GUVODREN-270426 format. One record per residue: x, y, z of N, C-alpha, C in turn; residue in three letters. Coordinates in steps of 0.001 Angstrom, whole numbers, plus 524288, in hexadecimal, padded with zeros to 5 digits. Layout:
<nodes>
<node n_c1="X" n_c2="Y" n_c3="Z" ca_c1="X" ca_c2="Y" ca_c3="Z" c_c1="X" c_c2="Y" c_c3="Z" aa="ALA"/>
...
</nodes>
This chain:
<nodes>
<node n_c1="26E5E" n_c2="1B15E" n_c3="F6FC1" ca_c1="271A5" ca_c2="1AEBD" ca_c3="F6CE5" c_c1="27423" c_c2="1B001" c_c3="F6741" aa="MET"/>
<node n_c1="2791D" n_c2="1AF22" n_c3="F653C" ca_c1="27CAA" ca_c2="1AFC2" ca_c3="F6297" c_c1="27AD3" c_c2="1AC2D" c_c3="F5D36" aa="THR"/>
<node n_c1="27AFC" n_c2="1AD62" n_c3="F5872" ca_c1="27A1A" ca_c2="1AA23" ca_c3="F54E4" c_c1="27DCE" c_c2="1A4C3" c_c3="F541D" aa="ALA"/>
<node n_c1="28134" n_c2="1A4DE" n_c3="F5772" ca_c1="282E0" ca_c2="19E55" ca_c3="F576A" c_c1="28064" c_c2="19BD4" c_c3="F58F5" aa="ASP"/>
<node n_c1="27E4D" n_c2="19D89" n_c3="F5F74" ca_c1="27D52" ca_c2="19BE5" ca_c3="F612E" c_c1="2785B" c_c2="1980D" c_c3="F616C" aa="GLU"/>
<node n_c1="27512" n_c2="19C05" n_c3="F5E30" ca_c1="27048" ca_c2="19AA5" ca_c3="F59D8" c_c1="2719E" c_c2="1958C" c_c3="F57CD" aa="ILE"/>
<node n_c1="27587" n_c2="19824" n_c3="F5461" ca_c1="276D8" ca_c2="195C5" ca_c3="F4F9A" c_c1="2774B" c_c2="18E9C" c_c3="F51EF" aa="SER"/>
<node n_c1="27AF9" n_c2="18D7D" n_c3="F5755" ca_c1="27AF2" ca_c2="188A5" ca_c3="F57F1" c_c1="2762E" c_c2="184EF" c_c3="F5A8F" aa="LYS"/>
<node n_c1="2711F" n_c2="188A4" n_c3="F5AF0" ca_c1="26D72" ca_c2="1870B" ca_c3="F5E5E" c_c1="2696A" c_c2="183F8" c_c3="F592E" aa="LEU"/>
<node n_c1="26B5E" n_c2="18744" n_c3="F544F" ca_c1="26667" ca_c2="186C0" ca_c3="F4EC4" c_c1="26969" c_c2="18297" c_c3="F4B8F" aa="LEU"/>
<node n_c1="264B7" n_c2="17FB4" n_c3="F49DD" ca_c1="26705" ca_c2="17D6B" ca_c3="F45FC" c_c1="26818" c_c2="17F21" c_c3="F409D" aa="LYS"/>
<node n_c1="26C0D" n_c2="17CEC" n_c3="F3B44" ca_c1="26D59" ca_c2="17D76" ca_c3="F38B2" c_c1="268BF" c_c2="180C9" c_c3="F361E" aa="SER"/>
<node n_c1="264D1" n_c2="1805D" n_c3="F3307" ca_c1="260F0" ca_c2="18406" ca_c3="F31F2" c_c1="25F4A" c_c2="18895" c_c3="F3329" aa="ARG"/>
<node n_c1="25F2D" n_c2="1886C" n_c3="F3830" ca_c1="25C1E" ca_c2="18CB6" ca_c3="F3BE5" c_c1="2615D" c_c2="1919B" c_c3="F3A32" aa="ALA"/>
<node n_c1="26731" n_c2="18F45" n_c3="F3C7E" ca_c1="26BF0" ca_c2="1922E" ca_c3="F3C5A" c_c1="26BAE" c_c2="195BE" c_c3="F36C6" aa="ARG"/>
<node n_c1="26AB8" n_c2="190DC" n_c3="F32AD" ca_c1="26A96" ca_c2="19332" ca_c3="F2E24" c_c1="26494" c_c2="197B6" c_c3="F2C31" aa="ARG"/>
<node n_c1="260C6" n_c2="19742" n_c3="F2FBB" ca_c1="25DD9" ca_c2="199A7" ca_c3="F2F59" c_c1="25E57" c_c2="1A0D7" c_c3="F3142" aa="SER"/>
<node n_c1="261D2" n_c2="1A1B2" n_c3="F34F5" ca_c1="2633A" ca_c2="1A5AE" ca_c3="F36F0" c_c1="267DC" c_c2="1A7A1" c_c3="F3612" aa="LEU"/>
<node n_c1="269ED" n_c2="1A523" n_c3="F33A4" ca_c1="26F99" ca_c2="1A871" ca_c3="F3031" c_c1="26C3A" c_c2="1AB24" c_c3="F2BA6" aa="LYS"/>
<node n_c1="26A00" n_c2="1A77D" n_c3="F27EF" ca_c1="2677C" ca_c2="1AA98" ca_c3="F227D" c_c1="2630D" c_c2="1ACFC" c_c3="F2588" aa="ARG"/>
<node n_c1="26054" n_c2="1AF6B" n_c3="F28DB" ca_c1="25BE7" ca_c2="1B336" ca_c3="F2B2B" c_c1="25AE6" c_c2="1B6D8" c_c3="F2597" aa="ALA"/>
<node n_c1="256BA" n_c2="1B587" n_c3="F2690" ca_c1="2539C" ca_c2="1BAA6" ca_c3="F23DE" c_c1="25415" c_c2="1C153" c_c3="F2550" aa="SER"/>
<node n_c1="24FF1" n_c2="1C43D" n_c3="F2423" ca_c1="25063" ca_c2="1C777" ca_c3="F2666" c_c1="24C0D" c_c2="1C821" c_c3="F2A3C" aa="ALA"/>
<node n_c1="2491D" n_c2="1C68B" n_c3="F2863" ca_c1="24493" ca_c2="1C446" ca_c3="F2BB8" c_c1="24477" c_c2="1C23F" c_c3="F3144" aa="ARG"/>
<node n_c1="248CF" n_c2="1BEBB" n_c3="F2FDF" ca_c1="24984" ca_c2="1BB59" ca_c3="F3355" c_c1="24BA8" c_c2="1BE6D" c_c3="F3972" aa="TYR"/>
<node n_c1="2508A" n_c2="1C000" n_c3="F347E" ca_c1="253AC" ca_c2="1C519" ca_c3="F3A49" c_c1="2510E" c_c2="1C876" c_c3="F3A9C" aa="ARG"/>
<node n_c1="24D77" n_c2="1CA88" n_c3="F3804" ca_c1="249BB" ca_c2="1CDF2" ca_c3="F3CB1" c_c1="24469" c_c2="1CC37" c_c3="F40C9" aa="LYS"/>
<node n_c1="24388" n_c2="1C795" n_c3="F4018" ca_c1="24185" ca_c2="1C41F" ca_c3="F433E" c_c1="244FF" c_c2="1C39A" c_c3="F4951" aa="LEU"/>
<node n_c1="24B16" n_c2="1C4A4" n_c3="F4699" ca_c1="24DC4" ca_c2="1C220" ca_c3="F4D00" c_c1="24FB3" c_c2="1C773" c_c3="F5071" aa="ILE"/>
<node n_c1="24DB4" n_c2="1CD72" n_c3="F4B54" ca_c1="24EAC" ca_c2="1D0BF" ca_c3="F4E85" c_c1="24909" c_c2="1D28F" c_c3="F522C" aa="GLU"/>
<node n_c1="245A7" n_c2="1D006" n_c3="F5068" ca_c1="24040" ca_c2="1D18E" ca_c3="F5260" c_c1="240E8" c_c2="1CEA5" c_c3="F56E9" aa="LYS"/>
<node n_c1="2428A" n_c2="1CAE7" n_c3="F56D3" ca_c1="241ED" ca_c2="1C5F6" ca_c3="F5D89" c_c1="24673" c_c2="1C7B2" c_c3="F6024" aa="VAL"/>
<node n_c1="24C0A" n_c2="1CAAD" n_c3="F5E28" ca_c1="24F53" ca_c2="1CC72" ca_c3="F628A" c_c1="24CCE" c_c2="1D0B1" c_c3="F6369" aa="ARG"/>
<node n_c1="24A36" n_c2="1D4A0" n_c3="F608E" ca_c1="2478A" ca_c2="1D92E" ca_c3="F6251" c_c1="24366" c_c2="1D6E8" c_c3="F6778" aa="LYS"/>
<node n_c1="2418C" n_c2="1D346" n_c3="F6683" ca_c1="23B5D" ca_c2="1D18A" ca_c3="F6AB6" c_c1="23F65" c_c2="1CF82" c_c3="F703D" aa="ALA"/>
<node n_c1="243BC" n_c2="1CD7E" n_c3="F6F91" ca_c1="24709" ca_c2="1CB84" ca_c3="F7344" c_c1="24896" c_c2="1CFAF" c_c3="F7701" aa="GLU"/>
<node n_c1="249CD" n_c2="1D459" n_c3="F742C" ca_c1="24BC9" ca_c2="1D77E" ca_c3="F776E" c_c1="2465E" c_c2="1DA2F" c_c3="F7AAD" aa="VAL"/>
<node n_c1="24265" n_c2="1DAFF" n_c3="F78F6" ca_c1="23F89" ca_c2="1DF15" ca_c3="F7BB0" c_c1="23C65" c_c2="1DA68" c_c3="F7EC1" aa="ASP"/>
<node n_c1="23E53" n_c2="1D647" n_c3="F807D" ca_c1="23D6B" ca_c2="1D027" ca_c3="F8449" c_c1="2371F" c_c2="1D056" c_c3="F851D" aa="GLU"/>
<node n_c1="233B2" n_c2="1D0BC" n_c3="F7F16" ca_c1="22E2B" ca_c2="1D0DE" ca_c3="F8031" c_c1="22CC8" c_c2="1CB36" c_c3="F7D5E" aa="LYS"/>
<node n_c1="22E3B" n_c2="1C67F" n_c3="F828C" ca_c1="22E35" ca_c2="1C12C" ca_c3="F817D" c_c1="22818" c_c2="1BE24" c_c3="F7F08" aa="ARG"/>
<node n_c1="225FB" n_c2="1C30B" n_c3="F7FC9" ca_c1="21E97" ca_c2="1C237" ca_c3="F7E90" c_c1="21E1C" c_c2="1C47B" c_c3="F7838" aa="GLU"/>
<node n_c1="220F5" n_c2="1C88B" n_c3="F75F9" ca_c1="21FCA" ca_c2="1CB0D" ca_c3="F712A" c_c1="22267" c_c2="1C627" c_c3="F6D51" aa="LYS"/>
<node n_c1="21E6F" n_c2="1C53F" n_c3="F6AD9" ca_c1="21D28" ca_c2="1C0BE" ca_c3="F65ED" c_c1="22066" c_c2="1C37D" c_c3="F60DF" aa="ILE"/>
<node n_c1="22393" n_c2="1C0E2" n_c3="F5E03" ca_c1="22719" ca_c2="1C241" ca_c3="F5A4F" c_c1="2245D" c_c2="1C0E9" c_c3="F5481" aa="ILE"/>
<node n_c1="220EA" n_c2="1C2A9" n_c3="F5286" ca_c1="21F08" ca_c2="1BFD1" ca_c3="F4F99" c_c1="22178" c_c2="1C0A6" c_c3="F47E1" aa="LYS"/>
<node n_c1="220B3" n_c2="1BB24" n_c3="F45A3" ca_c1="2263A" ca_c2="1BAF8" ca_c3="F41B6" c_c1="223F8" c_c2="1B612" c_c3="F3D0F" aa="THR"/>
<node n_c1="223C9" n_c2="1B73C" n_c3="F3906" ca_c1="22259" ca_c2="1B3AE" ca_c3="F331C" c_c1="22666" c_c2="1AFCD" c_c3="F3583" aa="HIS"/>
<node n_c1="22AC3" n_c2="1B228" n_c3="F34E4" ca_c1="2301D" ca_c2="1AC5B" ca_c3="F33C3" c_c1="22EA6" c_c2="1A821" c_c3="F35A5" aa="LEU"/>
<node n_c1="22E39" n_c2="1A50D" n_c3="F342B" ca_c1="22CB5" ca_c2="1A0D7" ca_c3="F36E2" c_c1="23285" c_c2="19CA4" c_c3="F3492" aa="ARG"/>
<node n_c1="23453" n_c2="19E5E" n_c3="F318B" ca_c1="23B09" ca_c2="19B00" ca_c3="F31B4" c_c1="23F56" c_c2="19D65" c_c3="F338C" aa="ASP"/>
<node n_c1="23E2A" n_c2="1A0C0" n_c3="F38A2" ca_c1="240DC" ca_c2="1A2F9" ca_c3="F3D0B" c_c1="24346" c_c2="19D9E" c_c3="F41BE" aa="ALA"/>
<node n_c1="24884" n_c2="19D03" n_c3="F4138" ca_c1="249CF" ca_c2="19989" ca_c3="F44E1" c_c1="249F6" c_c2="19D7B" c_c3="F4878" aa="VAL"/>
<node n_c1="2488A" n_c2="19A9A" n_c3="F4CD3" ca_c1="24710" ca_c2="19C26" ca_c3="F5370" c_c1="24C2F" c_c2="199D7" c_c3="F5613" aa="ILE"/>
<node n_c1="24F38" n_c2="1A028" n_c3="F5891" ca_c1="2535D" ca_c2="1A14A" ca_c3="F5B1C" c_c1="25398" c_c2="1A034" c_c3="F60CE" aa="LEU"/>
<node n_c1="25605" n_c2="19E3D" n_c3="F633F" ca_c1="2571A" ca_c2="19F02" ca_c3="F68BE" c_c1="2576F" c_c2="1A3FD" c_c3="F6C33" aa="PRO"/>
<node n_c1="255DB" n_c2="1A683" n_c3="F6850" ca_c1="2544A" ca_c2="1AC5F" ca_c3="F6B08" c_c1="2505A" c_c2="1AEB1" c_c3="F6A74" aa="ASP"/>
<node n_c1="24E5E" n_c2="1A9CA" n_c3="F68CB" ca_c1="24662" ca_c2="1ACAA" ca_c3="F67FB" c_c1="2441B" c_c2="1A991" c_c3="F6C81" aa="TRP"/>
<node n_c1="24536" n_c2="1A473" n_c3="F6FAD" ca_c1="2449B" ca_c2="1A29A" ca_c3="F7355" c_c1="240BA" c_c2="1A615" c_c3="F74A2" aa="VAL"/>
<node n_c1="23C68" n_c2="1A3F0" n_c3="F7718" ca_c1="238F9" ca_c2="1A8BC" ca_c3="F7B42" c_c1="2351F" c_c2="1ABEE" c_c3="F785E" aa="GLY"/>
<node n_c1="2377B" n_c2="1ACA0" n_c3="F755C" ca_c1="23392" ca_c2="1B186" ca_c3="F730E" c_c1="22EE1" c_c2="1AF56" c_c3="F6DCC" aa="LEU"/>
<node n_c1="22CCD" n_c2="1B1E9" n_c3="F6ECE" ca_c1="22532" ca_c2="1B00C" ca_c3="F6AED" c_c1="226AB" c_c2="1B29C" c_c3="F6547" aa="LYS"/>
<node n_c1="2262E" n_c2="1AE5C" n_c3="F6294" ca_c1="225FE" ca_c2="1B0F2" ca_c3="F5C0E" c_c1="22055" c_c2="1B01C" c_c3="F59CC" aa="PHE"/>
<node n_c1="21EDC" n_c2="1B2A4" n_c3="F56F9" ca_c1="217AC" ca_c2="1B24E" ca_c3="F546B" c_c1="219D3" c_c2="1AF96" c_c3="F50FE" aa="GLY"/>
<node n_c1="21893" n_c2="1AAA7" n_c3="F4E44" ca_c1="219FF" ca_c2="1A8AA" ca_c3="F48A3" c_c1="215D4" c_c2="1A759" c_c3="F43EE" aa="ILE"/>
<node n_c1="21617" n_c2="1AAE9" n_c3="F40FA" ca_c1="211D2" ca_c2="1AA7D" ca_c3="F3CF4" c_c1="21087" c_c2="1A530" c_c3="F3A40" aa="HIS"/>
<node n_c1="20CD4" n_c2="1A5E5" n_c3="F3B0F" ca_c1="20CBF" ca_c2="19D2A" ca_c3="F3805" c_c1="208D7" c_c2="19E4A" c_c3="F31EC" aa="ASN"/>
<node n_c1="20892" n_c2="1A29D" n_c3="F30F9" ca_c1="2068B" ca_c2="1A468" ca_c3="F2AD0" c_c1="201BB" c_c2="1A75D" c_c3="F2E38" aa="GLY"/>
<node n_c1="1FE82" n_c2="1A63B" n_c3="F31AF" ca_c1="1F881" ca_c2="1A89B" ca_c3="F32AC" c_c1="1F9DC" c_c2="1AC64" c_c3="F379A" aa="LYS"/>
<node n_c1="1FD14" n_c2="1AA43" n_c3="F3AD3" ca_c1="1FC1B" ca_c2="1ACF3" ca_c3="F4103" c_c1="200DC" c_c2="1AC7C" c_c3="F4300" aa="GLU"/>
<node n_c1="2032D" n_c2="1B04C" n_c3="F46CA" ca_c1="207AA" ca_c2="1AE90" ca_c3="F49AA" c_c1="207BC" c_c2="1AC0E" c_c3="F4CDC" aa="PHE"/>
<node n_c1="20AB6" n_c2="1A5A6" n_c3="F4D53" ca_c1="20B49" ca_c2="1A449" ca_c3="F5184" c_c1="20EF4" c_c2="1A428" c_c3="F5676" aa="LYS"/>
<node n_c1="20E38" n_c2="1A676" n_c3="F5C04" ca_c1="210E4" ca_c2="1A610" ca_c3="F5F74" c_c1="2156B" c_c2="1A2DD" c_c3="F61CD" aa="THR"/>
<node n_c1="21930" n_c2="1A25F" n_c3="F6108" ca_c1="21E04" ca_c2="19E98" ca_c3="F633B" c_c1="22079" c_c2="19F6D" c_c3="F66DB" aa="ILE"/>
<node n_c1="220DC" n_c2="19C87" n_c3="F6BDE" ca_c1="225A3" ca_c2="19E1F" ca_c3="F6F96" c_c1="228CF" c_c2="19B82" c_c3="F702E" aa="GLU"/>
<node n_c1="22CD3" n_c2="19DCE" n_c3="F6C75" ca_c1="2326E" ca_c2="19B3C" ca_c3="F6C67" c_c1="23618" c_c2="199C7" c_c3="F714E" aa="MET"/>
<node n_c1="235AB" n_c2="1930E" n_c3="F6FE0" ca_c1="239FC" ca_c2="18FE5" ca_c3="F7414" c_c1="23ECF" c_c2="18F00" c_c3="F7113" aa="LYS"/>
<node n_c1="241F8" n_c2="18E2F" n_c3="F758B" ca_c1="24763" ca_c2="18ADF" ca_c3="F7411" c_c1="24810" c_c2="1861F" c_c3="F7171" aa="ILE"/>
<node n_c1="242D2" n_c2="183D2" n_c3="F6FE6" ca_c1="241B9" ca_c2="17F17" ca_c3="F6CE2" c_c1="241E1" c_c2="180D1" c_c3="F681E" aa="GLU"/>
<node n_c1="241E5" n_c2="184C5" n_c3="F669F" ca_c1="23EDB" ca_c2="186F9" ca_c3="F6251" c_c1="2442B" c_c2="18970" c_c3="F5DEB" aa="MET"/>
<node n_c1="247D1" n_c2="18A17" n_c3="F6027" ca_c1="24D45" ca_c2="18C99" ca_c3="F5E3D" c_c1="24F43" c_c2="18A88" c_c3="F5A73" aa="VAL"/>
<node n_c1="2506B" n_c2="18C1A" n_c3="F5662" ca_c1="25130" ca_c2="18858" ca_c3="F51F8" c_c1="24CFD" c_c2="188AF" c_c3="F4FAF" aa="GLY"/>
<node n_c1="247F5" n_c2="18816" n_c3="F4F02" ca_c1="2446D" ca_c2="1866E" ca_c3="F4D0D" c_c1="24257" c_c2="18AE5" c_c3="F48AF" aa="HIS"/>
<node n_c1="23EE6" n_c2="18ADD" n_c3="F468E" ca_c1="23B2C" ca_c2="18FF8" ca_c3="F43E3" c_c1="23763" c_c2="191F6" c_c3="F45CE" aa="ARG"/>
<node n_c1="236C1" n_c2="1962A" n_c3="F46A3" ca_c1="2300A" ca_c2="19856" ca_c3="F4803" c_c1="22CEE" c_c2="19508" c_c3="F453D" aa="LEU"/>
<node n_c1="22C34" n_c2="19441" n_c3="F3F5C" ca_c1="22832" ca_c2="193A9" ca_c3="F3E04" c_c1="2257D" c_c2="18C5B" c_c3="F3EC7" aa="GLY"/>
<node n_c1="22AF9" n_c2="18ABE" n_c3="F41BA" ca_c1="22809" ca_c2="184F9" ca_c3="F456B" c_c1="2264F" c_c2="1852C" c_c3="F4904" aa="GLU"/>
<node n_c1="2247C" n_c2="18875" n_c3="F4B52" ca_c1="221B2" ca_c2="18A81" ca_c3="F4E3B" c_c1="21B51" c_c2="18C3E" c_c3="F4EA2" aa="PHE"/>
<node n_c1="21BDB" n_c2="18E06" n_c3="F4A24" ca_c1="21659" ca_c2="19046" ca_c3="F47E2" c_c1="214C8" c_c2="18E33" c_c3="F43F4" aa="ALA"/>
<node n_c1="20F3A" n_c2="187DB" n_c3="F43F7" ca_c1="2102C" ca_c2="18849" ca_c3="F405E" c_c1="20BB4" c_c2="187E6" c_c3="F3CD5" aa="HIS"/>
<node n_c1="20B42" n_c2="18859" n_c3="F370C" ca_c1="208DF" ca_c2="18CAC" ca_c3="F3425" c_c1="202FA" c_c2="187BF" c_c3="F3346" aa="THR"/>
<node n_c1="2030E" n_c2="18348" n_c3="F33F2" ca_c1="1FF3C" ca_c2="18132" ca_c3="F32E6" c_c1="1FC39" c_c2="17F99" c_c3="F35DC" aa="THR"/>
<node n_c1="1F6F5" n_c2="17CF3" n_c3="F3707" ca_c1="1F3FD" ca_c2="17CF1" ca_c3="F3C91" c_c1="1F33C" c_c2="176CC" c_c3="F3BB2" aa="GLY"/>
<node n_c1="1F172" n_c2="17699" n_c3="F3FAB" ca_c1="1ECEA" ca_c2="16FC5" ca_c3="F3FEE" c_c1="1E8AB" c_c2="1715D" c_c3="F3D7D" aa="ARG"/>
<node n_c1="1E779" n_c2="16DA0" n_c3="F398E" ca_c1="1E3CA" ca_c2="16D59" ca_c3="F364E" c_c1="1E0E8" c_c2="166F9" c_c3="F39E3" aa="VAL"/>
<node n_c1="1DAAA" n_c2="168C6" n_c3="F3C83" ca_c1="1D8A5" ca_c2="1646C" ca_c3="F3C3C" c_c1="1D305" c_c2="164CB" c_c3="F3960" aa="ALA"/>
<node n_c1="1D37E" n_c2="16078" n_c3="F3642" ca_c1="1CE7B" ca_c2="15DC7" ca_c3="F34D8" c_c1="1CB3D" c_c2="15A99" c_c3="F3599" aa="HIS"/>
<node n_c1="1C65C" n_c2="15CA4" n_c3="F3448" ca_c1="1C1D6" ca_c2="15CC5" ca_c3="F34FD" c_c1="1BED4" c_c2="158A8" c_c3="F3253" aa="SER"/>
<node n_c1="1B98C" n_c2="15905" n_c3="F331B" ca_c1="1B685" ca_c2="1568E" ca_c3="F2EC0" c_c1="1B538" c_c2="15AD5" c_c3="F29E4" aa="GLY"/>
<node n_c1="1B470" n_c2="157D0" n_c3="F2581" ca_c1="1B2EC" ca_c2="15B47" ca_c3="F1EC9" c_c1="1AE30" c_c2="15DED" c_c3="F20F2" aa="PRO"/>
<node n_c1="1AFF9" n_c2="162A7" n_c3="F1D19" ca_c1="1AC34" ca_c2="16707" ca_c3="F1DCD" c_c1="1AA93" c_c2="16A88" c_c3="F1B2A" aa="GLY"/>
<node n_c1="1AA8B" n_c2="16EF3" n_c3="F18FA" ca_c1="1A806" ca_c2="170CC" ca_c3="F1466" c_c1="1AC20" c_c2="1712A" c_c3="F0FD2" aa="VAL"/>
<node n_c1="1AAD4" n_c2="16FA1" n_c3="F0CCC" ca_c1="1AD9E" ca_c2="16FA4" ca_c3="F08CA" c_c1="1AF4D" c_c2="1697A" c_c3="F0834" aa="GLY"/>
<node n_c1="1AF11" n_c2="165B0" n_c3="F0BD5" ca_c1="1B0FD" ca_c2="16144" ca_c3="F0A07" c_c1="1AD71" c_c2="15D4A" c_c3="F062D" aa="ALA"/>
<node n_c1="1AF55" n_c2="1597B" n_c3="F02F9" ca_c1="1AD60" ca_c2="1575C" ca_c3="EFEFE" c_c1="1A6BD" c_c2="153A3" c_c3="F00C5" aa="THR"/>
<node n_c1="1A544" n_c2="1534E" n_c3="EFDD6" ca_c1="1A0D9" ca_c2="14FF9" ca_c3="EFFB9" c_c1="1A059" c_c2="14AF3" c_c3="F02DE" aa="ARG"/>
<node n_c1="1A648" n_c2="147A1" n_c3="F0089" ca_c1="1A450" ca_c2="14187" ca_c3="F03D5" c_c1="1A6E2" c_c2="143F1" c_c3="F0671" aa="GLY"/>
<node n_c1="1AA99" n_c2="146FE" n_c3="F0A05" ca_c1="1ACCC" ca_c2="146B2" ca_c3="F0F68" c_c1="1A975" c_c2="14B8C" c_c3="F11AD" aa="SER"/>
<node n_c1="1A5E9" n_c2="14DD8" n_c3="F0EED" ca_c1="1A15E" ca_c2="14EA1" ca_c3="F13AA" c_c1="1A136" c_c2="14CEC" c_c3="F17A8" aa="LYS"/>
<node n_c1="19DD9" n_c2="1470E" n_c3="F16C2" ca_c1="19CAC" ca_c2="14231" ca_c3="F1A5F" c_c1="19FD2" c_c2="13F2C" c_c3="F1DF1" aa="PHE"/>
<node n_c1="19FBE" n_c2="14097" n_c3="F2154" ca_c1="1A304" ca_c2="13C1E" ca_c3="F2580" c_c1="19FFC" c_c2="13816" c_c3="F27A6" aa="ILE"/>
<node n_c1="1A177" n_c2="13412" n_c3="F26A8" ca_c1="1A041" ca_c2="12F2F" ca_c3="F2926" c_c1="19F1B" c_c2="1305D" c_c3="F2EDD" aa="PRO"/>
<node n_c1="19C31" n_c2="1304D" n_c3="F33E3" ca_c1="19C83" ca_c2="12F41" ca_c3="F3728" c_c1="19F0B" c_c2="12A29" c_c3="F39D0" aa="LEU"/>
<node n_c1="1A009" n_c2="1260D" n_c3="F37D5" ca_c1="1A31E" ca_c2="12374" ca_c3="F3B86" c_c1="1A7F2" c_c2="12556" c_c3="F3C73" aa="LYS"/>
</nodes>
């Protein structure tokens, strides 16, 4: 796709991001083009760029998006075009609280059985 065709699919904020692309973002785009030429759809493209806008050319590729601790593997789908990579690799996990444990205050150590 040409740049004009891609820009018609994206919203204004995403178009501006592509227009003002940093050197790191351009390097990621080249890395993706190289992966497409190799025709290795199974290869995971690892990146720390969570603010990169997903382009239509990336549909079907697998990305390893860093969430601060590890790389989350995400396969690009058509619905993801125009969104950011970071939207699909959450940085925080679910917290499941249980009863009080070590370090709890004296008043909260004892839970009534009722």
